[in-house]
Structure formats: structure tokens, C-alpha cells
N, C-alpha and C positions, 0 to 999 in steps of 0.2 A: 498669587501664583508665581512660580519661578520662571514661567515662560520658556523653559528649556526643553530637555529631552522628555519624552512622554512618560517615563517612569513606569511603575507597575500598572497603571491604568491605561497605558498607551497601546503598544502593539499586542503583547500578551498572547494568550493561547485560545481565546474563545472567538475567533473570527480573524483578526490578526491581533487580538488583544486579550489580556486576561480578563478584561471586564470593562471598566469605564472608558469613556471617551476623553475625559479631561486630562488624564495623566496626573502626576503628582502635584502639579501646580494648579490644576483646576482652571476654569475659564475666567476666574476673577482677576488674573494678572493683566497688566497693561498691554502685553503682546500675546496674542493667541498662538497656538500651534496648529498644524494642519489637522490634528485630531479633534480640535474644537469645531471644525467646519462641518457644514451640512451640504448635501447635494445641491449644486447650483450656486454655492457661495463664491466659487471661482469660475470665470467665463473665458473661454478662448475667443479672442476678439480680433486677431489679425495674423495672417500667415504669409511669409515670403518663402515660397517653395522653389522659385525659379528666377533668381536675380540675373540681370544682364550686365551690370557694371563690373561685377566680379564673378568668379566661378561659384557653383553651388557649394563646393566643399569649404568655402570660406565665407559665404554670404547668406546662408540660410538662417532664418530666425522666425520666431512667433511671439505673440504678445498675449498676456493674461491680464484680465481686469478683476479686481477684488470687490465683490458686491456684498461681502459678509457684514459690513458695518463695523468691523474690528481691524486693527492692525494685526497682521499675521506674519509669523516667521515661517517661511516655506521649507525649512529644513526637513528632509525625509519625504518631500513630495515625490511621488513616483510619476514618471512621464514615459509613455510607451506608445507604440502603434499596436495593431492587432496581428502583426506578422513576426514578432520576436525581437524588435529593436526597442531598447529601453535605457533610461538612466534614472538615477536617484539624486535629488538635490542633497549634497553632502556638506553644505556650508550655510551659515545663516544668510537668508535673503528676506529682509523685512519689507513687506508690502503694505503700505498705508491703506486705510479704509478708502475705497473709491479710486485707489491708485492703479497704475499699470506697471507691469514688469516685462522686460524683454529678455527672452532666452535665445541665445544664438550659438552657432558652432564655432564662432571666432569672436573674441571680445576686443580685438584690436581694430579700432575704427579707421586706422590708416590702411588696412588691408581688407576690411569686411564690407566696403561700400559706404562707410560712414554711418554705421548703425550704432546707437548708444546701447550696447548689450549690458544687461545687469548680471547675467549669469551665463558663463560659458559651459557648454555640455559636450559630451562625446558619446558615441555608441548609438546614435540615432540620426537618420537622414530623413528629409522630407521629399517624398516622391513628387516628381513634376506633374504627373497626371493624377492618379487616384492614390490616396493614402489616408491615414488616420492619426489623430492625436488624442491620447487618453490621459486624464489626470486622476491620480488615485492617492488616497490617504489610507495606507494599510490595505484592507479589502474593500473600502468604499470608493466607488467611482464618482468623483465630484463633477466632472464634465467630460464630454467627448464630442469630437466632430469627425465626420467621414466625408471628405471631399472626393469628387467623382471624375475629375479631369475634363469637365466641360459639359456633361450631360445636363445637370441642373445647377452646378456651381460654376463660377467663373474659372477660367484657366489661363491666367495671364503669364507673360514673360516680361521681366523687368518691372513688374508692379506687384504689390502684395494683394492678396485677397483680404478684403476688409469688411467687417461686420457692420451693418447699418446701425448708427447710433440709436435709432428707434427700436432696434431689436436686440438690445444689449442684455440678454439673459440666456441661461443655459438650456432653455427650450427652443427659443427662436433661432439660436445659432446652429441648430440641427438642420435647418431648412436652407438649402443652397440659394434659394431666391432672395434670402435676406442678406446675401453677400454680393459684393461688386468689386471691380478693380479700383485700387486706390488712384487718386488723381493728383495728390500733392507730391512734389519732388523733395527728396532728402539726400544728404551726403553727396555721393559721386554721380547722382543723376537718376537712379531708380526712383520709383514712386511708392510712397507709403508714409505712414505716420507712426513709426515705432515709438512707444512710450507716451504718445499724445492722443488726444481725442481723434476718432476716426473721421474720414471724409464722409459726407452724406452720400447715400446711394440713391440714385434717381429712380425710385420705385414708387408707383402709385399705391399708396397705402389703402386705398379703397374707403376712405373715411366717409364719403357721401354715397358710395355705390355707383356703379356704372349706369344702371338704368332703374333698378328696383327701388322701392321705397325703403326696403330694409337696409340698404347700404351694403357695398361689398365688403367693407372693412369690419363691420360688426364690432362687437365688444370683446369677443373671445380672443381674436388675434390668431396668429399661426400656431401658437404653442399650446393653447388649451390650458386647462387648469393643472393637470397632474404633474407637470414639471418633469425634470430629468429622471426622477426616481419613481414616477407615476406608475400606477398599476396597469394602465392601458397604453403606455407608451407616451411619446411626446405630443401626440395629436389629441385624441379624445373627441371632443365635441364636433358638431357637423361641419366644421370648416371655418372659414374666416368670418362669416357674418350671419349666422342664423339662417334666415330664409335664403333662397337661391338668388333672389333679385329678379326684376322683371325680365331681364335678358336671359335667364335660365343658366347662364354660366356661373361658376362659383364666385365670381367677383375678383377684382384685382388683388385683393388682399392675400391671396395665396391659395394653395392647394388644400385639400381637406385635412389639415393638420400635417404633422411631419410624417405621417404614414403609419402610425400605430405600431412602430417598432417598440421594442421593450423599453425604450428610454435609456438615458445614461445609467440609470441605477439598476438595471437588470430586469429579467422577465419573471412572470409568475407562473405557477402551476407546473414547473418542470421537476421531475423526479430524477434521482440519481440511480445508478445501476444497483446500489446497495438496497434500494427500496423494492427491487423487482422480485417476483416470485417465479418459480418454474413455469415455463410456458408463456411468459410475458413477451419474450422475443422468439421468433420462429425462423429457422434457416429455410429459405425458400428457393434458392437457385445457386448452382455451383458450376463454374466454368473451370474444370480441372484439366482440360486438354484442348486449348485453342488451336486452330489451324492457320488463321490469318497472320498470327504472330507467334513467337516462341512462348513456351510456358512461363519462362521467367519474366516476360513482358506482359502477358495477357491473362494470367490466372485471376479470378475474382470469385467472390461469393456474396450472397445477398441475405439480409435479415429483414423481417417484417415486424413492426411494432404492434403487438396485440395487447398491450397493457391497458389501453384506454386513456393514457396520459402521454404528454410529451416527455421524452426520456433524454437525459444527457448521458452519452455513452462513455464519458471519461472514467477510466478505471476498469472498463470491461475487459475481461481476460478471455483470450482465445487460444485454444491448444488442440493437439491431437489426443488420442486416447492415452498414450503413454506419457504425455507432457514433454516429450523430447523436442517437440517443436511448439513454440508458443510466442505470443506477443500480447501486450496490453495497450489499450487505447490511452494515449497520454494527454490528448487535448480534448477540449469541449467539442462535442458533436451532438447537436440536438436533433432528434427525430420525432416528428409529430405522430400522434396516435393514428394508426392505420397507414402510415407511410413506410417506405422501403429505404434501406441504406445499403450502399455497396462498398465492400472492402476489397481492395485490389493491390497487387504488387507494383503497379505503375499508374501514376495519376495523370499521365499525358495521353489524351485521346488520340493524338496523331501517331503514337507508337504502340498503344495497348489494344488496338482493334476497335477504337471508337467508343470506348466505355467511359462514362462519367463516373469517376471513383470518388466516394466521399471520405473514406479512410484509407490511407496508403500505409502498407506494412512492408517489411523487408522479406524478400523471397528467401533469404538465408535463414530467417527465423521461422518461416511457416510455408510449407509447400503442400499443394494439393496433389496427392498421388493420382496417377492416371488409371490405375487399377482399383484396388481397394484402399480406402483411407477413412478418416473420421474427422469431424469438426465438433468441438465442444465450445460453448460460450457460457461464461459464469461470472460471478462477482466476488470470488474469493471465499464465499460461504456456501453457495449452492450452484449447481449446474442449471442454467436457465433453459437451454436446449442443447441437443446433440443429435447428430446423425452418424451412421456408419455405413457408407456405401460399399458395394461388394465387387465392383468390376464386371458387372454383367450377369450375375447369377439371378438376382431378383431386381436389381436396379438397372436403369439404362447405363450404357457405357459409351457415350458418343465421343467423336472427335470433331472439333469445329462447331460444336453446339453445346449449350449449357444443359445440365440436368435441371429440370424445371418441375417444381411441386405443383400439382393440380390445384387450381384456385378453389376447388370443392373440398380440399383437404388442408386448409390453411390453419393448422394448429400443430402444437409441438408433440402430439401423440401420433397423429396421422402421418407426419413426415418421417416417422421411424420406419414406415413400411415402404419398401422400394417400389411396390406396385402402384403407389400414389405419385410416382415421378415419371416423367417422360422427357424426350428430347425437345429443346426449344425449336420453334419453327419460324419465328420472326427474325429477319436480318437486323443485326445491331446497326450496321451501316450497309449501304448498297454493296452487294457482292461480298459482304463480310461474313463473319461467324454469326451464329444464330443464338438469340437469347433476348431477354427483356430486362436488363439490369436497371434497377431503380423504378420499375413500373410493374403493373399487374402482370402475372404470368400468362403465357399461352395456355389454352385449355388442353388437357390431356384427353384424347379421343379414346376413352375406355368404356366398353360396355359393362355396366355394373351388374348385369345379370339379374336385374331387379324384377323383370317381368316373369320369366320362367313359366312353368306349368305347376300349379299348386298341388295337383293330384287330389282329386276329390276323395278317393278312397284310401289313399296312402300307399297302395300297392304292397302292403304287407311288410314294409320296413326295409325294402332294398335300398334304393337311393332316392326314393320318391319318384314322381314322374318327371322330375326337374329337367328333363330334356338335356340339351347341351349345357355344359357347365357355365357358360357366359365368359366373356373375355376377361372380366376384371374381378369378379367376386373371388374371395379368398378360396372358397371350395365350390365355386359355381352356384347354380340355383339350388342344388340339393344340399349344400354345405351348411353354412351358418343356419340358425333356426328356421330359415326360409321354408322350403317346400315339404315339410313333413318331419322336421326335427333334424338334429345334427347328423344322424345316421338313419334317416327315414322315420318310419312310424314307431320304431321301438325295437326293431331287431327281433322281437318275439314274433310268433307266427303272424302278427299283425291283427289289430282289432278292426281293420277296415274303416276306421273311423276318422276322427278329426285330425288335426295336424300332428299327432304323435306326441310322445312324452319324453322326448330328447334322447332316445336311444336306450340300448340295453343297459347302459350304466351312465351315471352322471360324471364319470371320471374324464377329465380333459386330457388331450394329448399335447405334445410339445408344439405341434402346429397351431394350437390355439393360443399360445403364449404371446404376450407383448412385453415391451420394455418395462421392467419393474416388477413383473409377476414373481420373479425369483430374486433373492438377495444373498450375495456372498457375505456370511456373517462371522466366520471364524477361520483362522488359518494357522496351522502348525507347520512352519517351514524349517524349524531348527530344533528338533527333539533332542533331549539330552540322555534320556533313559535308554534309547536304542539309536541305531544309525539312521541318518536321513533316508536311506534307501528302504527302510522298513517302517519308519514312524511318521512320515509326512502325511498330512490329511487336511481337508478343509470341509467346512460345513456350509450348507445352503438352506435358507429359509424360504418357504412358500408364503406369499402374501395373499393367496387366492382364498376364496370362500368355498372352493370345491377341490376334491383331490385331483392330482395331475400325475400322469404316467410320463416319466422322463425318458422313456425309450426314444433314442434318436437324438437326444441333446448332445451338442458338440461342446467340448470344453477345451480351450486352447490358450496359449499366450499370444502376445501381439505378433510375434514372428511367424506363428503358425507351425513352427517345427515341432514344438511340444503340443500334443493334442491327443484326445481320445474321444470316442463317441459311445454313449451309453447303449449297450446292446442288451436286449431282453427287458422285460417289464421291471420298472422301478417306480412304484406308486408312492407319492408323498401325500399324506393327508392334508386337508385344508388347514393352513396355518402351521403345518408341521415342519420338521427339520430332517435333513438327510446328510449323512456323513460319507464323503468320498475319501478313500484312503489308498495309499500305494501298496499296502498289504492288508489282507482281510482277516488274518489270524491274530486275535488278541494275545495269544501266547508269545508272539514274536514282534508285534507292532507297538508294544508299550502299553497294552491294555485298552485299546480303543475298540469300541463296537462299531465296525465299519459297515455301512449299508451297501456300498458298491466299491469293489477294489478295481483299480485301473492300472494300466501301464501306458508308457508312451509320453509321460509328463513328469517333470520334477519341479520342485519349488525352490528357487534360489534363495539363499539366506538374506542377502542384502537388498535386492531389488528384483521384482518379477511382476508378471501380470496374470490374471485369471479372467477369461471371458467365457460367458455362457451364451451360446448361439443356437438359434433355431431357424433353419431355412433362410439364412442370411441376415436375420434380425438379431441384434445384440440384446439379450434379455437383461444381463447385468455384466459389469466389468469393474475390476479394481486394479490399480497399479500401485503396489506398495514400494517404498524406497526409503531406506534409513536416512538418506540425506534430506528427505522432505519431511522428516519427523515421525514417520511410521514407527511404532514401538516393536521392533524386532529384537527378541532376546532368546538366548539358548534355554531350552527346557520349559518355555511357556508359550502358549498360543497367543496370537494377536486377535483380540476379541472386540467386536463391534458393539458399541453402546446400544442397549435395548431402545433407548429414546431416539436412536438414529437408524432404525432398521428400515431403510429404504435405499433404492439404487442410486440416488443422488448423494445422500449424506455419507455413504460408505466410500466415496471418492476422497474424503478429506481426512488427513492424518489425525486431526484433533478429536475425531469421533471414535478412535480406536484406543485400546489400552491393553496392557498385559493381563492375562488371566491370573487368578489367585487360587482357584480351587484345584486341589490335587486329584488326579485320576490315575488309574492303572498302576504302572510301575514307578510313579513318582513325579512325572511331568505335570504341568499345570494347564488346565483347560476344561471346557465343558462340552465335549463333543456330543451333539444330539440333544442337549439340554439348554435351558435358559442361560444366557451369558452372564458372567460376573458383572457387578456394578462398576461402571467406569467413572462414576462421579467421585469415587475415593481416590482415583488417580489424578495426576496433574493434567488438566485439559489445556489444550493449546488454543489461545485466542487468535482470531484473525484480525487484520487491520480494521475491518468494518466494525469490530466489537469495541474499538478503542474510543475513549473520550478525551477531551482536552486535559493535558497533563500526564497522560499515561506514558508518553515517551518524552524524554528530556534531551535536548541538544547539549552535550556536556564538554566538548572539546573541538577546536577548529584549527587545522593547519592550513592557512590560506597563503603562506609565503615561505616555503621551505628554502633552505640554503644548500643543503647537501645535494639536492637534485633540482631540476627546473620545476616550475609550477605545473607544467603540463604533465609531469610524471609523478609529482609528489604531493598533490593536494589531497586532503582527507578530512573527514569530520567523524565525530563519535556520537552515538545515540545510546542513552541508558534507559532500560526498561523499568519504569516505576509503576507498572500496572498491578503488581502483586501476583501475576500469573505469567506462564510461558506464552510468548507471542510469536507468531509467524508473520514476518514483515512483507510477505509476498503481496504486492498490490499497493504498497505505501507510495504515495505521491510526494516527491520532493521538488520544490520550486524555490526560486527567489521571487522578489516582487517585480521582476521584469519578465524576460522571456526564457530564462534557463529553466529546464525541468527534466526530470526523468522519473520513471516508475520502476520500483523493484519488481523484476520479472522472473524471479525464481524464489523457491522457499529459502527463508532466512530466519531461522528459529533462534530466539533470544530468551534465555531463562530469566525469571523474575530477579531483578536487581543487577543483572549483568549488562554489559555494554557491548556494542557491535560497532565496527569501524567500516565506513563506506568511503571508498577512494577512487580516484580516476585511474589508478594503476595498481593491480593486485600482485605484481611481481616484486618481491622484496629485494631482488638483486638490482632493480632499477628505480624503485620508488623511495629509496632512502631507508629501507628496512622496516616500513610500517606493516603490521600484520592486518592487511585489508581483508575483511570478510565478504564484501560485495563490491565489485568493480562497476562503476557507472560511466556513462557518457552523456553529453548534452548539458553539462553544467560546469561552470567555473566559479571559483571562490575569489572575489575581488580582493586585492591587497589593501585597498583603502576601506570604503564602505560597501557593504553588501548584506544580503540576508539569506537565511535558510528557513524554509517553511515546510513542515511536515503535516500531511493531511491524508484523509481517506476519501477524498472527493466530496465529502459531506461536512466533515468537521476538521477544523485546524487543531491538530494535536499539540504542536509546539511551534514556536517561531522565535528566531533570534535575529535582530537587526543590529549588526555591529557598525561602528561609525568611524573607523580609521584613526582612533586615538583621542577623540574628544572625551568619551567616557569609558570606552572599551580599550584594552591594550591594543597595540598595533605592532607586534613583534615581527622580526625577520629571522628565520631559522629556529623559531620556537612556536609551539601551538599557543592559541588562546585557551586557557584552562579554567573551567568553572570550578569555583572553590568547592572542595569536598563536603562542606557543611551547608551548601546552597543548592543541593542537587534536586531542584524542582523547577517546574515550568513557569513559576512566577519570578523566583529570584534570578533566573538566568536572563530575564529581560533587562536587568540592571548591570551596566558595564562595570560597576564598582565591585561586583561579585566575581569578576574574571581577573586573571593575572597571567603573566607569561610563565609557561612551563619551565621547570629547572632540572628535570630529570632527563639524562641523555638516553636516546634510543637509537638503534640501527646504525646509520652511517654518521652520526654525530649531531643531528638536530635534537631539539629538546621537546619532550612530550611524553605522555603515558597512554598511547593508543591501545584501547581495550582493557587497560588496568585502571584501578581506582585513582581519582585525582587527589592530590594533596590539598589541604586547606590553604587558601591564599593567605599570606602574611597579613595580619590585621583583621581577617575575617573571623577566625575562631577565637581571637584574643591571645593566641599563643605567640611567643616571641620568635619561635623557630618552627619550620616545617621539616619533613624528613630530608628534603634535599639540602638543608642547611647543616646537617650533622656530619661529624667526623667519627672515625673509629674511636671507641672508648667513651663516647658521649652517653651511651646507654650501657647498663651493666646488668647481667643476669645474676640475681642475688638469692633466689630460693626456688626449690623444685619439689613438688609433691608428686612423685611418680608412682607411689604404691600406697594409697590410702587404705586403712583398715575399717574405718567406721562406715564407709560406703564403697561401692564398687569403683574400680578404676574409671569406668566409662562415665561415672557421675561425679567423681571427686578429684580428678587430675587437674593441676594448675601449676603455674610458675609465675615468678615475680621479676619485674624490671625496675631498676633504679635510674633516675635521671641525674647524670653527672655532668650535664652540659653547662650548668651555671645559669640557665634561662629556661623559661617554660617551653615545652615542646608539644606539638600536635603529632600523635603517633599514626594519624591517618596515612596509609600507604606503607606502613612497616611490613616487611615480609619476614615470615618466620618459617624455618624449614629444618629438616634434618640434614646430615652431611650428604646423603645420597640424592637429596632433592625429591625423593619419592613421596614424602609427606610435607605438605606446605600449606600455608594460608596467608592471606594479606589482611591487615586491619582495614576494614572497608568503611568505617565511619570515624568521625572526629573523636579523638580521645586526648584531651589536654592533660599533660603531666607537668606539675610545677617543678621548678628547680629543687633538687634534693628530695623529691617525692617518689613514692613507690606506686606501681600499677600492677594489678593482678589479672592475668589472662588465664581463663579456665574453660573447661568443656561444658560446664553447667552453671548457670547463673542463679539457680534457685537455692537459697541458703537452707531451706527445709529438707533438701535432698542431696546437697553437695558436701555435707559435713560442716555447715555453718560458716562457709567462706564467703566474704563479700567480693564478688568478681567484678572487675571494671570492664572487661571485654570478654564476651563469649565467642569462642571460635568453634567451627564444626568439628566435632569429635572424630568423625570418620576421615577428616583430612589430616589430622595431626594427633598422634598418641605419644605418650612418654613411656618408653620401655622400662620394665622393672629391673632389668640387669644393666646392660650398657646401652647408651644412646647419646644423641647429640641435640643441641639446640643452637641455631644460628640466627642472628638478627641482621637484616640488611635493609638498605634503602632501594634495592632493586639494581644497584650498580656495585656498591661497596659493602663489605662486611663491617658492621658496627660493633658486634660482640659475638662470641661463640664459646660454648663449653662442650666437653666430651667426657661424661662421667662413665665409670668403668665397672660398675656392679660390685664394688667392694674391694678391689685390688688396692687402689690408692684413695678412692673416694668412699664416703660412707654409703651404705646400702640399706637404709631403714625400711620398715613396713609400718604404717600407721604414724609416721612422722616425716616431716619434710627434711630434705638436705638443705642446710642453711649456710650461707657464706659469712665468715667471721666479720664483724663490723670494722675491724682494723684492716681488712683486705678489700675494701669496697672500691675496686677498680677493675677494668677489663683485662688487665694483665694478671693480677693476683688471683682472679677467679678461674684461671686456667689450671691452677694447682689444686689437686684434690686434698692436699694437706691443709688447705685453708677452709675446708668445709667440714661441718659436723652435723650430728643429728639434733633437730630442734627439741627443746625441753618445755616450752610453754604450750598449754592447751589452747586450741583455737576456740573451743567452747567447752563448757563443763561436760566431762565424760567423752569428749571428742578426740580426734587425732591431734598431734602436736605440730605447732608451726606458728609463724607470725606474719600471715599474709597481709600485705599493705602497710606494714609497720617495721620499725627497726628490728633487726634480727637479734636472736639470743647470742650471747658471747660464746665462742668456742673454747675459751680458756678454762 
């Protein structure tokens, strides 16, 4: 093995690696890499967190011992705490088997207290009281300790914390009782043994036991068997020594294991938010209007985990109904089954009203309205739960108390009903606001009306005997099927008999509806056949198994200014559809059969909302927005996929498509009928749908020159999934503490690239066209990493190394070779090069555009950025074929006059107006003196028999039959261009190409139409005339 960089088997994309753990070199080499290690092969064995001889800033250090049995190069070892401080070992540090290495913040023994430091780091400090040290190889945690400032660990000043030599393993070092203060002096007088065997800790190991026959020490020891990566944490077995001993105490040898924490290797049984189904999380408490502190300091809400499993909330998305306010959970937050988690704007209990907040979000991103507002929680694919409170109509509207869900209604259906909520009654702190954040809610004192009077004879169908309606029943004792049917014994004269037969009719009313009973299924917001004021309409589907009368249904947008209420009976059959339209006359509305015509509401073309509300309960809501990928197009309705016909799925743009069926006066839609099939349209994937390799990190600007790093860093991601993807929810991290989550819709077409940067303002960021502006992450100028994931799968990762194998430019991006555009090849620094194309304010890169092939990667001598004007020559044009249609048979030919082979990747082709253009998006190597044919159709059976070297999108570039232009450029400079004139000076053939005379084969002579003529050679027998890909016919 080469013992060097991990290669394709190292980091990669399937965890932090494309696959194997050994890298290109395998484990057979004389020196292993960190990717050859297993959990526990490295052990943190000594920590100097608080020196006395020198200051902390120059004298902190820690020691690692190698128990792997191999010599190991520690290059790329990640070291971090759990609070955001981290560094990556970016130079070779070979640690012999059984040896020790000292990491310090200062390698100068003259100023660091006399410590022999092997590797100097920055970016991390060792807390004097409690802190952590974590060692990682990619995504694998090799060892970790968490010292506690004296509770169970030593807390010395001027001495290191030293691990007992008898506890030198990655399980035992989790237990603070196995550590002690060093006693040997070093350097300038502090105590410790940096790089040498540790002092013995005077700890009774319990080898004979204090009193009992079993012995306190036992055979298992503190660590138990499972080790750092064990399934049941570091501890496991019943403590230090089997039996408890005669004395009943657990023995000197230690506590009952390390405590059953997850161990250094992680926990088991934790599901991610992408695993959750609707209802697995329940919104249970909302403090929208605190009195003890301001709203901006004291707002919070609470979720209950009803999933039955421990859930990691990383990636959970929270928003209001319109998505105008939203945030995502960026960090790991685990919630056990049946537990509560509190989200708040302020994590300080001394200033937030005494609330213990688990997840802190920004009040500028998400505000809880004091009147009516909504809370939606989801995972990017489904809504897990939502509520829409109404400011006091059906919901409580307290000040200084939380809105609290009744413990008897602890599910995601019951919490839609405002009558299941009440004001909190328990004080959070003495004399404070009222609520139970993080704990079971106060009981809501509501009379359910369950007793009532059942009415033995039914009273003939009035309202039953039901007596008073009861405080809390939706319709009192006589309402729901209770005391004699929904409307008594049947409304008929009454049979005097049993509990009735559910009324004069089985038709439900809007008061009977719950969330999801109606679904908004089709919207025509931009008709073309008639004006919007006549032709707007939308369709609603009933999911009920009984008919429903929609009289009294309120339809509105989020502002409430646009609204109407259904007046008069409007019965929708079970499973039926109803069409609401702005005009009811098919003679003027475009030919729509409208069931109910309304006024007071319009549908905006680009973005709007439709809510269906009954008695304060939202039955369904959609918020369409073209910027979020909703398919709004003139003359066609937006149609919900039949496979997504529910009130959660219709919130997501990927479940909608444009209708294709023509109705009435020529617009497209299916009002009142089954929707068109959306599967034939391009469906938009969410981040949770992606697998390793679907996204590829393709360009990195870590060190701009035109502007500062803080204004001009960016990186590019290319979509290789084969489908359109919305990157909302994508988690971006390095292998340390930097991270951010894409918190808005960011749709990337298949094969396209998107640029993410720390500054979206092109006037100050160096001119980069940034598609998404992030914060919380910097790109190191030397070594660093970028990792893309969906909280469950690592989609792609790049670990660049500051020049060892990757380029390390200043003022230019690191550019992945255009022929290596996949998530395996981008692990290898040899497939990256410095960009050579100028953009913006003068730095080099191709942000958002195809990358050129790196020299040596494609085998070509030159790339596009190496060419000068005249190196490529346009030599033949078939603008008007006769054997096939223009759309199938147009092509043109390019000659390589550069004197060396050229990769045409990145070549831009346009007309003079720039209205028609395309870019060569894949490697196309053209030998010196060779010809390349670019055409609209690569199929020789349908294109007239032409062998096409590169197929471009015909809708992007056409060749005019009269006059037109063709211009070749590298994105900065024009390489060649011609302007033919439809027969004035140039030939204007049909069924034959225009061909440049072989004696005029340069980029000046081809400007003159007198040097062109009509081709005379047949492309194929009986076909059009031309010499595509070969020397031209002579014009003489």
C-alpha cells in the first residue's frame, strides 16, 4: 500500500467514503492511515487543560496513545469538542505502534512550558472545567472523553489529568475515576508526562474485593465488553465485579460501568426525521404571548414524540402556513419516545421566563403571532403535524400563559381542534408565566358532555333529550351520534324507538369536517382563453365516504383580505369534486362548468394561498409560489397528482404538474374530473430522496483575491441525480463544527449546477452568481472539507488538502475536471485543477457554468481557456436540409486549427443577439487538424445519415434558412464567427450544406461569403449533399 491519501476508498460518499476503508493503498502497507483504524485503536491518555508555568493560550496540550498494533500516519485525523471547536491534522504525523503523540497549541518548548509537542494545532482550546476531546476518521468516532470539572474527574491546575496505566483503553478512559493528577515534573515545573508512560494513579483496583468473596474488581473491569462502539454504551455488565461483595457496595473497582451512554461509537435505535410519518410528532404547547418577558425573549412551543422511537430532530423543518417564516434544526437533538422537546427564541432561563429550551431558533426567522397564526413541522417530504390557532374564536388566546393541549388529546388529529386546548395553569417559575414546557401538560377542565340523557324514546327527532349541550362536546350531548343520532331520532315524525338512524339525511355539514376531509386539487390562476377576472377557478375533492354540504365553508388567503363564504346549499358527493369559479357562465369563463361562483377573492399568478376553513379549523391549505417550484403557466391549470390527493402532499411543489387536457375555449385543465397524470411531467425530488452520488461538489473558491474571503467564498454543486431536485433541507458541514442547512427552496434541474456562497451580492462578492447565501461556514485556505448530507445519507464529500494532492490556488477556484463529474472521481485531488476562466471582478472560475477538462485529464493538449481567436474555424453549415426536417437535420462543422488537440468542453455557441445559445457540456476532444460535427439530432437513421459528435438542444439553437450567425467563444473571447446572408454574397442552398473552400481554411477567410459554395458530395446514397466530419469539397 502507498500509505498516503485515502484515495477512492477513503472519504468518498457513502458515510464519508465511497466505499472501502483501506483507500487505494490498502492496509498492507508499512504505515496505516487513519481510515485503517477501528474504534478504540487510538486512546486519549493525558490532558493539560490548565497549566501554571505558562498561560493556557501557549501551554495547553493533550496526548494520544496508539493501541492499533500498526504504525499510523495521523494525516486527516479530525479533532473536535462537542461545542464547535475543531481542527484537522493536515501534515504527516507518524505514530508508532504503542507509541504516544503530543498535540499542543504551541510547539515552541521555550514558551510552552517545556512540552515536546509533536503537532501544533489551532482552532481549539481546552476548557479549564468541563470540555470534550473527540477523535474522528471521517464519520467514525475513534475515541472521545468528556471531563467534568471535578465532579467525577480530577480538575488540577499546573498538572495534567493523566489516565491510569492500568486503564489504557478507549472504554476505561470514559470513566473519570480512572484519571488522576500527574505527579512527575516536566519542563518549567508543571506536572505531567507528555509523550512518556503515565504516572500511576493511586486507585484501589479492587482486585481482592473489599469484603465479599467475589472481589470488588471482578474480571469485567470498568469498561465492560462492548467497548467504545458498543451497542449498550461503555458500561454494559453489572459493574466492576460480578457480585456486589459482602459489603453490599459495588466495590472499589468502580461505578456500574461508564453509565451506559452510547459509547464513543454512537447510539442505537435512533431514527431521523426523514423516517417519520404524519402524526409522529405532536405540537402540544405554545407560548405566543408571554407577560413576564417580551415576546422576542420568551416565545416557545413544545413537541411531543409519539413515534415510539428515539428521534434525532436534525433537519426538522418548521414554518408558518405561507412559509414566509421558517427555520430548520441544524444540529443533532435526540428526543426519546414519549418525551417532550421545547423550541424557543432564547435559551437563557434567566431572561426567557425560566424556560429550559432544547432548540434555540431566531425570532427574526420565526415569530408566534399573538392573534391567529400557524405552526407546521415537516421533514421536506411530508407535514408531520400542524396547528392553526385563531386568536380566541375557538382556541384560547391567553397573555402570560401557554396554550396547552389537553393530555387526553395527545395526537396530531385532536390538536387541530381548538376546543382541545386551554390556558396553562402551572407557574413556570414562582410568580412567572404559566405553562409546563418540557413536561406533561396541565389537564384542561372540560366537561365532555358524555353523560347527558340518552332519551329512551328519542322524543321524535328534535334534539334528543340531551339536556344541556355539555361544556366541551362539539355539538353537546345531542350532537355527535350520542343521544339519538346527529339530529335526533331521524327528523321524521319519530319512531319513538331506539337511538335513531342518524337524521333525515346522511349528508354531513361543514361543522362535521376535520383537517384533510377536503383537498384542494387543481388551480387555474392564469387562464389564457379569457381574462383572469372571468376565468380563474379551483377544484376541491372530498375524501369523505358520505356527502357533505359546504354551506358555510370559508375560503380565504393568508391575509384574510381575499375571502368568501359559501352561501346556500352546495352538496358534494362522497369522493366527489366541486369547482369554484370567479364566473359561473361557461359562455364567458372559458368553458368551465362551475359549481359555485364566488366574488371577493382573486388568485395571483405567481404566488398566493387558498385556505378552506370551518369554524376556525383549517380543513386544507395550499401556498403556491413559482420561486418554490410550483408549476404556474399561462393557459394551463396547476394539477395535483392523483397519487398525492391528500392535505399534506398538496403542500409540496413536486406533487403538482401542468394539466395537458384541453377544455372549453382552449385552455388546459380537468375541472370537475380526474386530474391528468403527473408522472409524465418532471417530478421534483426532495433532499430526502437522494442517495450517495446524486449531488457532486464540482468547484470551490476558498481563497478569492478580488474580494476578501468573508465576502467571496463559494462552492458549486452539480445535480447528477437525473431528475430535478429541490435542495431545501440539504445539510452542509465540514468535518469540524461549521455547518448550515439550506432553508429555502433551491431547485436545480438535472445536470445543472448551483452556486452556494457566503455573499449573494455580485457587487461585493467578486461577481459570482450565487444562488443561495449561507452563514455558519467558512472554507479553509489550506485543508478543509465540504460534506453534503440529508441527515441520513452522505451524498457527497470532498476533503481538500492544501496542495498535497489538491490544487491550492489564490484568486482562482479549485475546479473539478469536466470529465470527472462524479462523486467518486472528485475524491481524488488529481482530478482537480486551478480554474483559468475569468469571471466577475477578475478572479478565475466558472461558477454555475460547465467546468473545462483539466489538462491531462481528458488527454487533450489544450482546454478552452488555452485557445486564441482563430484556433477554431467554422467550416460547414447545413441550415436547410431537404431529406429530413430542419429540426432533425441541422448541423454545422468546426475545424481545429490550433496545432494541438483541444477539448471543446465549455465551448459556448450563440447567435449574434445572444438569444439562442448553448454550451458544450461534456468532454469532446478534437485532434489537431480534425473536424467536429455539432447537430440537433444524433440519430443517423433520422438526421439524414450524419455522424454527429455533439448533440445540442434544438430548442436552444437553430440555424436560420435565410440570414443568421454562428459565434464560437470561450466565455470571454470570440474564437470564430460567421454571418451568412441568405444568398446575397453567400450561397443559400436547400438540401446541401454551405461549405468553406479548403484553400480558405482559417477564421479570417471564412468571414467572406465568396469563399463558400454549395456542397456536391452526397452524405449518403440518395441523401442531402455535404461532407460532415471530413475535408470539404473544393469550391473551384
